[in-house]
C-alpha beads as a LAMMPS data file, in Angstrom:
LAMMPS data file: protein, C-alpha beads

382 atoms
381 bonds

1 atom types
1 bond types

-500.0 500.0 xlo xhi
-500.0 500.0 ylo yhi
-500.0 500.0 zlo zhi

Masses

1 110.0

Atoms # bond

1 1 1 8.876 27.049 22.389
2 1 1 5.205 26.724 23.807
3 1 1 2.166 26.031 22.106
4 1 1 -1.606 24.350 22.490
5 1 1 -3.028 22.010 20.276
6 1 1 -6.238 19.966 20.631
7 1 1 -5.903 16.387 21.730
8 1 1 -7.135 14.340 18.786
9 1 1 -5.377 16.889 16.280
10 1 1 -2.370 16.302 18.000
11 1 1 -2.878 12.432 18.783
12 1 1 -3.507 12.262 15.059
13 1 1 -0.906 13.997 13.788
14 1 1 1.752 12.197 15.422
15 1 1 0.550 8.967 15.405
16 1 1 0.729 9.210 11.481
17 1 1 4.627 10.680 11.529
18 1 1 5.662 8.077 13.863
19 1 1 4.221 5.468 11.832
20 1 1 7.555 4.941 9.708
21 1 1 9.561 5.519 12.713
22 1 1 12.458 2.736 12.002
23 1 1 12.397 -0.382 14.600
24 1 1 16.193 -0.555 14.958
25 1 1 17.507 3.092 14.105
26 1 1 21.328 3.202 12.915
27 1 1 21.624 6.513 14.718
28 1 1 19.611 7.165 17.849
29 1 1 18.067 10.838 16.459
30 1 1 16.567 8.592 13.665
31 1 1 13.818 7.479 16.325
32 1 1 13.042 10.915 17.140
33 1 1 9.955 13.103 15.935
34 1 1 10.936 16.435 15.169
35 1 1 8.366 19.132 16.289
36 1 1 8.843 22.357 14.761
37 1 1 6.759 25.739 15.420
38 1 1 5.776 27.078 11.695
39 1 1 7.513 30.259 11.186
40 1 1 4.993 33.125 10.650
41 1 1 1.983 31.551 11.785
42 1 1 0.134 29.563 14.338
43 1 1 0.652 25.945 13.339
44 1 1 3.041 22.682 13.898
45 1 1 5.003 20.542 11.454
46 1 1 6.017 17.253 12.839
47 1 1 8.848 15.471 10.920
48 1 1 10.162 11.596 10.631
49 1 1 12.909 10.796 8.494
50 1 1 15.060 7.408 8.067
51 1 1 17.454 8.466 5.062
52 1 1 14.518 6.273 3.137
53 1 1 11.289 7.673 4.048
54 1 1 10.299 11.188 5.203
55 1 1 6.731 12.272 6.718
56 1 1 5.650 15.902 7.341
57 1 1 2.513 16.505 9.201
58 1 1 1.355 20.183 9.594
59 1 1 -1.560 21.182 12.279
60 1 1 -3.158 23.706 13.689
61 1 1 -1.720 25.226 17.111
62 1 1 -1.934 28.162 19.356
63 1 1 1.547 29.078 19.422
64 1 1 2.998 31.272 22.114
65 1 1 6.860 30.932 21.841
66 1 1 8.557 29.423 18.136
67 1 1 10.898 27.010 18.667
68 1 1 11.676 22.983 17.908
69 1 1 12.524 20.139 19.747
70 1 1 13.073 16.304 18.942
71 1 1 11.751 13.671 20.860
72 1 1 11.277 9.962 20.661
73 1 1 8.529 9.373 18.405
74 1 1 6.865 5.809 19.626
75 1 1 7.275 7.529 22.891
76 1 1 5.264 10.468 22.337
77 1 1 2.417 8.702 19.732
78 1 1 1.715 6.241 23.186
79 1 1 1.293 9.201 25.579
80 1 1 -0.659 11.156 23.198
81 1 1 -2.908 8.193 22.434
82 1 1 -3.537 7.982 26.517
83 1 1 -4.666 11.493 26.572
84 1 1 -7.472 13.141 28.024
85 1 1 -9.604 14.891 25.334
86 1 1 -8.432 18.381 26.305
87 1 1 -5.791 20.690 25.001
88 1 1 -2.702 20.112 25.069
89 1 1 -0.186 22.351 26.589
90 1 1 3.312 21.598 25.395
91 1 1 6.826 23.826 26.512
92 1 1 10.443 23.363 26.107
93 1 1 12.098 23.915 29.566
94 1 1 16.069 23.311 28.709
95 1 1 16.453 19.998 27.841
96 1 1 13.200 18.795 28.411
97 1 1 9.633 18.854 27.460
98 1 1 7.062 19.589 29.296
99 1 1 3.443 18.160 28.329
100 1 1 0.255 19.213 30.430
101 1 1 -2.911 17.582 29.067
102 1 1 -5.332 18.030 31.874
103 1 1 -3.970 16.913 35.003
104 1 1 -1.924 14.718 33.381
105 1 1 1.730 15.722 33.662
106 1 1 4.939 14.344 31.133
107 1 1 8.012 15.089 30.862
108 1 1 10.020 13.657 28.029
109 1 1 14.216 13.845 27.416
110 1 1 14.734 15.792 23.955
111 1 1 17.582 14.734 21.307
112 1 1 19.949 16.623 19.715
113 1 1 18.220 18.645 16.753
114 1 1 21.475 19.780 15.578
115 1 1 22.036 16.002 14.459
116 1 1 19.216 15.269 12.901
117 1 1 19.242 14.816 9.058
118 1 1 17.293 17.607 6.450
119 1 1 14.262 15.838 5.002
120 1 1 14.044 15.928 1.361
121 1 1 12.244 18.270 -0.445
122 1 1 9.202 17.065 -2.410
123 1 1 9.364 16.671 -6.358
124 1 1 7.402 19.063 -8.631
125 1 1 3.930 18.000 -8.601
126 1 1 2.986 15.524 -11.377
127 1 1 -0.861 15.689 -10.939
128 1 1 -3.493 14.586 -8.505
129 1 1 -5.901 11.412 -7.785
130 1 1 -9.160 10.838 -5.768
131 1 1 -7.790 9.734 -2.771
132 1 1 -9.906 6.594 -2.005
133 1 1 -9.740 5.614 -5.612
134 1 1 -5.748 5.461 -4.942
135 1 1 -5.774 3.745 -1.864
136 1 1 -8.232 0.769 -3.304
137 1 1 -5.860 0.534 -6.453
138 1 1 -2.407 0.237 -4.256
139 1 1 -4.192 -2.186 -1.782
140 1 1 -5.220 -4.394 -5.238
141 1 1 -1.809 -3.980 -7.096
142 1 1 0.858 -4.764 -4.131
143 1 1 -0.983 -8.163 -3.448
144 1 1 1.403 -9.611 -5.818
145 1 1 4.411 -7.827 -4.594
146 1 1 7.548 -9.857 -3.335
147 1 1 8.522 -10.217 0.228
148 1 1 12.010 -11.469 -0.530
149 1 1 14.483 -8.952 0.563
150 1 1 16.833 -10.578 -1.191
151 1 1 14.990 -9.911 -4.718
152 1 1 14.592 -6.104 -3.707
153 1 1 13.384 -5.092 -7.224
154 1 1 10.491 -7.364 -6.819
155 1 1 9.872 -5.593 -3.238
156 1 1 8.237 -2.842 -5.312
157 1 1 5.631 -1.349 -6.812
158 1 1 5.988 0.046 -10.603
159 1 1 4.139 2.778 -11.041
160 1 1 3.761 4.107 -14.944
161 1 1 2.276 7.192 -15.572
162 1 1 1.010 8.401 -19.081
163 1 1 -1.049 11.013 -19.766
164 1 1 -4.347 10.455 -17.243
165 1 1 -3.515 6.900 -17.024
166 1 1 -1.854 5.223 -13.964
167 1 1 -0.315 1.727 -13.836
168 1 1 0.243 -0.006 -11.178
169 1 1 2.299 -3.273 -11.690
170 1 1 4.081 -6.431 -8.852
171 1 1 5.221 -9.417 -8.815
172 1 1 6.784 -12.280 -7.007
173 1 1 7.438 -14.546 -9.879
174 1 1 4.772 -16.537 -9.191
175 1 1 1.930 -13.896 -9.872
176 1 1 1.248 -10.726 -11.494
177 1 1 -0.911 -8.010 -10.882
178 1 1 -1.728 -5.006 -12.493
179 1 1 -4.122 -1.709 -12.057
180 1 1 -5.076 0.782 -13.936
181 1 1 -6.709 3.980 -13.416
182 1 1 -7.370 7.493 -14.261
183 1 1 -5.869 10.676 -12.686
184 1 1 -5.457 14.088 -13.342
185 1 1 -2.213 14.906 -14.677
186 1 1 -0.255 18.241 -14.335
187 1 1 0.425 18.065 -18.042
188 1 1 -1.417 16.057 -20.529
189 1 1 1.740 15.024 -22.247
190 1 1 3.517 13.553 -18.946
191 1 1 5.184 10.358 -18.827
192 1 1 6.831 8.995 -16.334
193 1 1 8.007 5.411 -14.120
194 1 1 8.609 4.738 -10.871
195 1 1 9.936 1.753 -8.798
196 1 1 8.314 2.385 -5.174
197 1 1 8.425 0.217 -2.187
198 1 1 5.146 -2.037 -1.594
199 1 1 5.095 -1.698 2.123
200 1 1 6.079 1.707 1.763
201 1 1 3.585 2.820 -1.061
202 1 1 0.539 0.590 0.669
203 1 1 0.764 2.282 4.389
204 1 1 0.871 6.063 2.426
205 1 1 -1.784 5.488 0.172
206 1 1 -4.048 4.063 3.144
207 1 1 -2.712 6.471 5.014
208 1 1 -4.011 9.732 3.358
209 1 1 -7.634 8.798 2.797
210 1 1 -8.598 11.410 4.609
211 1 1 -8.600 14.513 2.116
212 1 1 -10.566 13.849 -1.068
213 1 1 -6.770 14.247 -2.980
214 1 1 -3.874 12.813 -2.831
215 1 1 -0.795 14.949 -5.421
216 1 1 1.636 12.511 -6.622
217 1 1 4.854 14.042 -7.328
218 1 1 7.796 12.454 -9.328
219 1 1 10.646 13.701 -11.136
220 1 1 11.628 12.490 -14.530
221 1 1 14.808 13.945 -14.295
222 1 1 17.187 16.760 -12.324
223 1 1 16.351 17.834 -8.931
224 1 1 14.399 15.049 -6.626
225 1 1 15.195 12.415 -9.031
226 1 1 15.002 9.214 -7.071
227 1 1 12.081 9.951 -5.100
228 1 1 8.633 9.981 -5.063
229 1 1 6.638 12.312 -2.789
230 1 1 2.601 12.108 -1.743
231 1 1 0.970 14.747 -0.364
232 1 1 -2.749 14.789 1.290
233 1 1 -4.981 17.041 3.101
234 1 1 -5.959 15.597 6.921
235 1 1 -6.729 17.710 9.963
236 1 1 -7.015 20.839 9.116
237 1 1 -3.029 20.557 7.712
238 1 1 -1.506 18.743 5.274
239 1 1 1.075 15.751 5.102
240 1 1 3.482 14.829 2.854
241 1 1 5.545 11.709 2.376
242 1 1 8.725 11.430 0.454
243 1 1 10.539 7.850 -0.508
244 1 1 13.743 6.802 -2.081
245 1 1 12.897 5.019 -5.182
246 1 1 14.237 1.083 -5.229
247 1 1 17.432 0.859 -7.496
248 1 1 17.160 -1.962 -10.682
249 1 1 14.989 -2.840 -13.775
250 1 1 11.738 -4.160 -13.012
251 1 1 10.999 -7.349 -15.340
252 1 1 8.706 -6.675 -18.335
253 1 1 5.699 -8.684 -17.516
254 1 1 3.032 -6.778 -19.404
255 1 1 3.859 -9.579 -22.299
256 1 1 2.860 -12.197 -19.931
257 1 1 -0.907 -11.736 -20.346
258 1 1 -2.544 -13.488 -23.510
259 1 1 -4.250 -11.794 -26.071
260 1 1 -6.327 -14.763 -26.518
261 1 1 -7.886 -17.987 -24.391
262 1 1 -9.083 -20.949 -24.952
263 1 1 -11.454 -21.862 -21.671
264 1 1 -13.192 -18.893 -19.628
265 1 1 -14.797 -19.386 -16.724
266 1 1 -17.501 -17.089 -14.804
267 1 1 -18.004 -18.349 -11.181
268 1 1 -19.621 -15.801 -8.545
269 1 1 -16.443 -14.671 -5.997
270 1 1 -17.921 -14.914 -2.843
271 1 1 -18.943 -18.806 -3.325
272 1 1 -15.474 -19.736 -5.058
273 1 1 -13.737 -17.960 -1.896
274 1 1 -15.557 -19.837 0.445
275 1 1 -14.734 -23.224 -1.651
276 1 1 -11.416 -22.593 -1.472
277 1 1 -11.023 -22.013 2.063
278 1 1 -13.049 -25.348 2.793
279 1 1 -11.216 -27.603 0.308
280 1 1 -7.580 -26.510 1.287
281 1 1 -7.829 -27.429 4.893
282 1 1 -6.486 -31.004 3.718
283 1 1 -3.699 -29.699 1.090
284 1 1 -0.631 -30.203 2.187
285 1 1 1.937 -27.726 2.565
286 1 1 3.018 -26.583 -0.523
287 1 1 0.322 -28.757 -2.411
288 1 1 -2.157 -27.474 -5.222
289 1 1 -5.696 -27.117 -4.594
290 1 1 -7.180 -28.471 -8.203
291 1 1 -9.985 -26.858 -10.422
292 1 1 -11.577 -28.688 -12.795
293 1 1 -13.858 -26.702 -15.342
294 1 1 -16.730 -28.506 -17.529
295 1 1 -19.868 -27.445 -18.576
296 1 1 -21.767 -25.763 -15.828
297 1 1 -19.713 -26.876 -13.244
298 1 1 -16.511 -25.815 -11.534
299 1 1 -15.298 -28.995 -9.537
300 1 1 -12.354 -28.412 -6.456
301 1 1 -10.221 -30.813 -5.289
302 1 1 -7.086 -31.149 -2.572
303 1 1 -5.723 -33.583 -0.917
304 1 1 -4.153 -37.148 -1.601
305 1 1 -3.400 -41.023 -1.590
306 1 1 -4.418 -41.808 2.131
307 1 1 -4.474 -38.569 3.597
308 1 1 -7.382 -36.404 4.000
309 1 1 -9.647 -35.693 1.052
310 1 1 -12.098 -32.907 0.020
311 1 1 -13.773 -31.915 -2.937
312 1 1 -16.530 -29.717 -3.998
313 1 1 -18.738 -28.838 -6.650
314 1 1 -19.837 -25.249 -7.262
315 1 1 -21.715 -23.501 -10.252
316 1 1 -19.775 -21.819 -13.269
317 1 1 -20.648 -20.960 -16.571
318 1 1 -18.094 -21.942 -18.724
319 1 1 -17.008 -21.020 -22.272
320 1 1 -14.498 -23.164 -24.395
321 1 1 -12.562 -26.659 -23.591
322 1 1 -12.429 -28.486 -20.638
323 1 1 -9.562 -27.949 -18.228
324 1 1 -8.092 -28.971 -15.217
325 1 1 -5.716 -27.273 -13.478
326 1 1 -4.319 -26.576 -9.871
327 1 1 -3.016 -23.656 -7.743
328 1 1 -1.186 -22.570 -4.694
329 1 1 -4.330 -21.871 -2.423
330 1 1 -2.841 -18.525 -0.504
331 1 1 -1.892 -17.030 -3.866
332 1 1 -5.741 -17.835 -5.657
333 1 1 -7.584 -16.332 -2.242
334 1 1 -5.178 -13.097 -2.274
335 1 1 -6.120 -12.898 -5.864
336 1 1 -10.027 -13.546 -5.332
337 1 1 -9.927 -11.445 -2.185
338 1 1 -8.227 -8.415 -4.268
339 1 1 -10.708 -8.251 -7.067
340 1 1 -13.999 -7.422 -4.880
341 1 1 -16.230 -7.646 -7.856
342 1 1 -19.182 -10.299 -7.320
343 1 1 -18.177 -11.865 -10.029
344 1 1 -14.712 -13.635 -11.635
345 1 1 -13.570 -14.301 -14.849
346 1 1 -10.702 -16.960 -15.290
347 1 1 -9.253 -16.951 -18.410
348 1 1 -6.842 -20.043 -19.538
349 1 1 -4.727 -20.972 -22.506
350 1 1 -4.017 -24.254 -21.688
351 1 1 -3.806 -25.732 -18.070
352 1 1 0.307 -25.912 -17.623
353 1 1 0.066 -21.981 -18.368
354 1 1 -0.967 -18.896 -16.051
355 1 1 -4.769 -18.386 -15.962
356 1 1 -5.623 -14.446 -15.335
357 1 1 -8.379 -13.650 -13.239
358 1 1 -10.779 -10.521 -13.868
359 1 1 -13.866 -8.862 -12.781
360 1 1 -16.763 -7.611 -13.880
361 1 1 -15.509 -3.793 -14.102
362 1 1 -12.680 -4.599 -15.857
363 1 1 -14.652 -6.343 -18.413
364 1 1 -16.786 -3.573 -18.620
365 1 1 -14.021 -1.377 -19.652
366 1 1 -14.346 0.657 -16.464
367 1 1 -10.434 1.834 -16.346
368 1 1 -10.893 3.040 -12.377
369 1 1 -11.717 -0.843 -12.049
370 1 1 -9.357 -2.543 -14.307
371 1 1 -7.551 -5.333 -12.168
372 1 1 -5.845 -8.233 -13.490
373 1 1 -4.325 -10.586 -11.558
374 1 1 -1.880 -13.487 -13.207
375 1 1 -1.318 -16.623 -11.570
376 1 1 1.404 -19.470 -12.038
377 1 1 -0.299 -22.981 -12.106
378 1 1 1.203 -25.913 -9.706
379 1 1 1.825 -29.368 -10.468
380 1 1 -0.780 -31.590 -9.523
381 1 1 -0.027 -34.881 -7.187
382 1 1 -0.922 -37.650 -9.333

Bonds

1 1 1 2
2 1 2 3
3 1 3 4
4 1 4 5
5 1 5 6
6 1 6 7
7 1 7 8
8 1 8 9
9 1 9 10
10 1 10 11
11 1 11 12
12 1 12 13
13 1 13 14
14 1 14 15
15 1 15 16
16 1 16 17
17 1 17 18
18 1 18 19
19 1 19 20
20 1 20 21
21 1 21 22
22 1 22 23
23 1 23 24
24 1 24 25
25 1 25 26
26 1 26 27
27 1 27 28
28 1 28 29
29 1 29 30
30 1 30 31
31 1 31 32
32 1 32 33
33 1 33 34
34 1 34 35
35 1 35 36
36 1 36 37
37 1 37 38
38 1 38 39
39 1 39 40
40 1 40 41
41 1 41 42
42 1 42 43
43 1 43 44
44 1 44 45
45 1 45 46
46 1 46 47
47 1 47 48
48 1 48 49
49 1 49 50
50 1 50 51
51 1 51 52
52 1 52 53
53 1 53 54
54 1 54 55
55 1 55 56
56 1 56 57
57 1 57 58
58 1 58 59
59 1 59 60
60 1 60 61
61 1 61 62
62 1 62 63
63 1 63 64
64 1 64 65
65 1 65 66
66 1 66 67
67 1 67 68
68 1 68 69
69 1 69 70
70 1 70 71
71 1 71 72
72 1 72 73
73 1 73 74
74 1 74 75
75 1 75 76
76 1 76 77
77 1 77 78
78 1 78 79
79 1 79 80
80 1 80 81
81 1 81 82
82 1 82 83
83 1 83 84
84 1 84 85
85 1 85 86
86 1 86 87
87 1 87 88
88 1 88 89
89 1 89 90
90 1 90 91
91 1 91 92
92 1 92 93
93 1 93 94
94 1 94 95
95 1 95 96
96 1 96 97
97 1 97 98
98 1 98 99
99 1 99 100
100 1 100 101
101 1 101 102
102 1 102 103
103 1 103 104
104 1 104 105
105 1 105 106
106 1 106 107
107 1 107 108
108 1 108 109
109 1 109 110
110 1 110 111
111 1 111 112
112 1 112 113
113 1 113 114
114 1 114 115
115 1 115 116
116 1 116 117
117 1 117 118
118 1 118 119
119 1 119 120
120 1 120 121
121 1 121 122
122 1 122 123
123 1 123 124
124 1 124 125
125 1 125 126
126 1 126 127
127 1 127 128
128 1 128 129
129 1 129 130
130 1 130 131
131 1 131 132
132 1 132 133
133 1 133 134
134 1 134 135
135 1 135 136
136 1 136 137
137 1 137 138
138 1 138 139
139 1 139 140
140 1 140 141
141 1 141 142
142 1 142 143
143 1 143 144
144 1 144 145
145 1 145 146
146 1 146 147
147 1 147 148
148 1 148 149
149 1 149 150
150 1 150 151
151 1 151 152
152 1 152 153
153 1 153 154
154 1 154 155
155 1 155 156
156 1 156 157
157 1 157 158
158 1 158 159
159 1 159 160
160 1 160 161
161 1 161 162
162 1 162 163
163 1 163 164
164 1 164 165
165 1 165 166
166 1 166 167
167 1 167 168
168 1 168 169
169 1 169 170
170 1 170 171
171 1 171 172
172 1 172 173
173 1 173 174
174 1 174 175
175 1 175 176
176 1 176 177
177 1 177 178
178 1 178 179
179 1 179 180
180 1 180 181
181 1 181 182
182 1 182 183
183 1 183 184
184 1 184 185
185 1 185 186
186 1 186 187
187 1 187 188
188 1 188 189
189 1 189 190
190 1 190 191
191 1 191 192
192 1 192 193
193 1 193 194
194 1 194 195
195 1 195 196
196 1 196 197
197 1 197 198
198 1 198 199
199 1 199 200
200 1 200 201
201 1 201 202
202 1 202 203
203 1 203 204
204 1 204 205
205 1 205 206
206 1 206 207
207 1 207 208
208 1 208 209
209 1 209 210
210 1 210 211
211 1 211 212
212 1 212 213
213 1 213 214
214 1 214 215
215 1 215 216
216 1 216 217
217 1 217 218
218 1 218 219
219 1 219 220
220 1 220 221
221 1 221 222
222 1 222 223
223 1 223 224
224 1 224 225
225 1 225 226
226 1 226 227
227 1 227 228
228 1 228 229
229 1 229 230
230 1 230 231
231 1 231 232
232 1 232 233
233 1 233 234
234 1 234 235
235 1 235 236
236 1 236 237
237 1 237 238
238 1 238 239
239 1 239 240
240 1 240 241
241 1 241 242
242 1 242 243
243 1 243 244
244 1 244 245
245 1 245 246
246 1 246 247
247 1 247 248
248 1 248 249
249 1 249 250
250 1 250 251
251 1 251 252
252 1 252 253
253 1 253 254
254 1 254 255
255 1 255 256
256 1 256 257
257 1 257 258
258 1 258 259
259 1 259 260
260 1 260 261
261 1 261 262
262 1 262 263
263 1 263 264
264 1 264 265
265 1 265 266
266 1 266 267
267 1 267 268
268 1 268 269
269 1 269 270
270 1 270 271
271 1 271 272
272 1 272 273
273 1 273 274
274 1 274 275
275 1 275 276
276 1 276 277
277 1 277 278
278 1 278 279
279 1 279 280
280 1 280 281
281 1 281 282
282 1 282 283
283 1 283 284
284 1 284 285
285 1 285 286
286 1 286 287
287 1 287 288
288 1 288 289
289 1 289 290
290 1 290 291
291 1 291 292
292 1 292 293
293 1 293 294
294 1 294 295
295 1 295 296
296 1 296 297
297 1 297 298
298 1 298 299
299 1 299 300
300 1 300 301
301 1 301 302
302 1 302 303
303 1 303 304
304 1 304 305
305 1 305 306
306 1 306 307
307 1 307 308
308 1 308 309
309 1 309 310
310 1 310 311
311 1 311 312
312 1 312 313
313 1 313 314
314 1 314 315
315 1 315 316
316 1 316 317
317 1 317 318
318 1 318 319
319 1 319 320
320 1 320 321
321 1 321 322
322 1 322 323
323 1 323 324
324 1 324 325
325 1 325 326
326 1 326 327
327 1 327 328
328 1 328 329
329 1 329 330
330 1 330 331
331 1 331 332
332 1 332 333
333 1 333 334
334 1 334 335
335 1 335 336
336 1 336 337
337 1 337 338
338 1 338 339
339 1 339 340
340 1 340 341
341 1 341 342
342 1 342 343
343 1 343 344
344 1 344 345
345 1 345 346
346 1 346 347
347 1 347 348
348 1 348 349
349 1 349 350
350 1 350 351
351 1 351 352
352 1 352 353
353 1 353 354
354 1 354 355
355 1 355 356
356 1 356 357
357 1 357 358
358 1 358 359
359 1 359 360
360 1 360 361
361 1 361 362
362 1 362 363
363 1 363 364
364 1 364 365
365 1 365 366
366 1 366 367
367 1 367 368
368 1 368 369
369 1 369 370
370 1 370 371
371 1 371 372
372 1 372 373
373 1 373 374
374 1 374 375
375 1 375 376
376 1 376 377
377 1 377 378
378 1 378 379
379 1 379 380
380 1 380 381
381 1 381 382
């Protein structure tokens, strides 16, 4: 194998493919990055796979001799980042790969290609969505995803597809996120659901924003069942990721959003974020920040007894009954940060029940901005 490729193109593709390499691979070859020349044309394919998540990147290159090689993915990524801005020439010489870029020369030990697992095929494409919209929606949805590996179902994001609408749901039992967006399905009657690892979904959506669209490939049954695929254009080529779906039944959480509310408050989001950050400085671990809503005012309090205390008042448009409740300050900030809208609406049924946070775009019926964040209250110290 021998080829020449632009340094920036190679470095970007290697970094993308190597991003999901396991830190502690179960077998040594899973730490490798497979480099293959594209059969019958000028180009390369870079692949990684850990039996759960696969990544493939194609990129343009001038190929002199076809072939394949498996080398340490993280080492190659580190080398490519350090290279000068000159064309890169790579050649397989026996059990070594020679890399030359300007006056820089590297020799890398190869791994046995025949021991590398076969990457799964992409399921049939289900539809496409704008890459920037998808990345934003996923970033909002994963806010509420669990991080406890003892509850693996809650570490995922449930993707629900019904016709031209996609819903993304996540919960860690203390909060719940729901993000809805429109997309372009391959068939108008498409209906599918998948539970995708939140971290993989977030990394994938963020990494596929170079192109204008992301293709989502989800098998409803038959071949490819149990995996989901994502594909987008980047660096003059195509990037594809597949990941195995999580097993288990995601809780039926949609019913947790109440149909009616006794109190609704609208507050400037940036002002509320800064106020929560200040007041929570005196909140002891696992204690709440208190929020008291009354006519035109939101009062925030934290601290108790002889310890440090903090209080602050900000303007709020309050409709309905006065209400006092409290929340985990970090969970509250996570939701406020994810919302993005200049004005946030907080809706309550009663102090002991979850509050629903949403933004102006959701309230105005903008499906592509329909994000809701449900947050369980915390017990207030007396």
